[in-house]
N, C-alpha and C positions, 0 to 999 in steps of 0.2 A: 637816237638809238641806231645800232647797227642792224642792217637788214638780216644778217645771219642770226641775230638774237630774236628777231621778230618771227622768223620762220620756225615753226615747231611749237609756238605758243598754243596753249589750249584755248579753245573758243567756247564761250558760254552764250546761251540764248537769253532772251529777255527775262526769263524766269530763273536764271542762274543755273541752268542744267547744261552740263558739258555736252557739246554736239560734235566736236571734232578738233582738228588742229590746223594751223596755218601751214599750207603745203608749199606755196610758191607765190610770187608776185608777178603780175604782168606790168611791164614798165615801158614808158616812152622816155628814153634818155634825152632826146633833143629838147623836150619840154620839161624835163626833170619831174615827171609825174609817175605815180603808181596808178595805173588805170584800173586794175582789178586786184583783189585779194582772193587767192584761191584757197578754199577750205576743203579738207578731206575728212570724210566720216567713214565709219565702219572698220572692219578688221582687214587682215591681210588678203583674204579671199573675196571679200565683197566691198572693196573700196569704191566710194562714189565721190566725185569732185563737183564742186559748184563755185561760182564766184559771187563776190559782193563788192560794193563800192564804198567810198568813204561815207556816203549818206547812211549806210547800214551800220556804221560803227557807233557804239554808245560810249564805251570807255576802254582805255588801254592801261594796264598796270602789270601785275604779275600774270594776268589773264587778259584775253580780249573778249569783251562783252559786246554783243551786237543787239540791235534794236528789234530784231525779228523774233516772232513767237513761233510755236510749232506749226501753226496753220500756214503762215507765210513761208516757212522753210520747206514745207511739203509742196508748195506751189512753185518753188524754184526748180528749173530744169537741171538735172544732174546727169553726169556722164561717167563712164568707166575709165576714160582716158583724159588726162590733164590737157593734152594737146588739142582736144576738141574745144576747149574754152578759149584758146588763144587766137587772136586775129593777127595783125601785123606787129604786135608788141613783142618785146623780148621777155623771156623768162629770166628771172633773177638767177636761177641755177645755171642757165646757159651763158650768162654774162660773166660769172665768176670763172677766172682762168683765161678769159679772152685777152689776147695780146694787144697792148697799147703801143702805138707808134707816134713818134714826133712828126711834125710837119715835114721834116727833112728825111722821113722814112727810116729813122733809127729806132730800134727797139727800146722802149722806155721801161716796160715791165708788164705785169699781168694784173687784171682786176682782182682784187682781194676781197673787197666788201663795199658796202655803200652806207652812208649815213642818211637815214630817212626819218621823216616825221609821219608815222602811219596814220594818225588821226586826220591830217590834212592831205595825205597821199602825196607828199613832196619828197623828192630826193635832193638832199642838200649838197652832198659831195660824193664823189666816187673815190674809193681808196685803191691806189695802185701800189703793189709791192715791187720794189726795184732791188737789184743786187742779188748776190748769191745767198746761200743758206746762212752763212756766218756774218755777212755784211748787209743783211736785209734792212732796207729803209722803206718808208711809205711816202707816197706822194698824194696830195689831195687835189682833185680836179673838179671843176664845175661844168655845167652844161655849156657855158660860154667858151670853154676851152676845147670843145669837141667840134671837129670839122666834118668827119664822116663816120658812119657806123655801118659795118658790114661784117665780113669775116674777121676784120680787125677794127680797132677803134683808132682813128687818126685824129691827132690833136692839131690845133691851130698854132702851136708853140714849138719852137725848135728845142732840141735836146739841151742845148746850152742854157736857154731861158728857164727850163724846167728845174734847174738846180735850186732856184729860189723857192720853189713850192715843196721841197722835200722836208718832211718832218720825221722825227725819230720815233 
């Protein structure tokens, strides 16, 4: 499943009552893990954010159902700002659009999306868009391809070697 499809899904509690939506994901790219799933509840003026982990997930289909009931949800600490929930992880939304460089410091493209397995909190591949508007192609990279993560993503692969990983 693409991470962009997972974000925005409605979340149901243990009793099938809608409690919010998936707002973001906290990710550890080096280990290809989704550390936290951030849920937002409430309306525009009274949004509250809180996080859950894979242990709290019951099922994922057209909706995300969690194992927590109303009492357990009331005991979770909530915040007005999504940034308060994040440690050293990256937000999914901050990673999209980040520039990817080859090991020889050549621009490869930008992160477009990620293929994830939400129930196991795994990131299978990172999708990088390359080329211009009319010649756009996609490149799939894994955690083994990543050398450094900072303001840019630097890969362990030269730009020439990346041509093998391009998919349409």
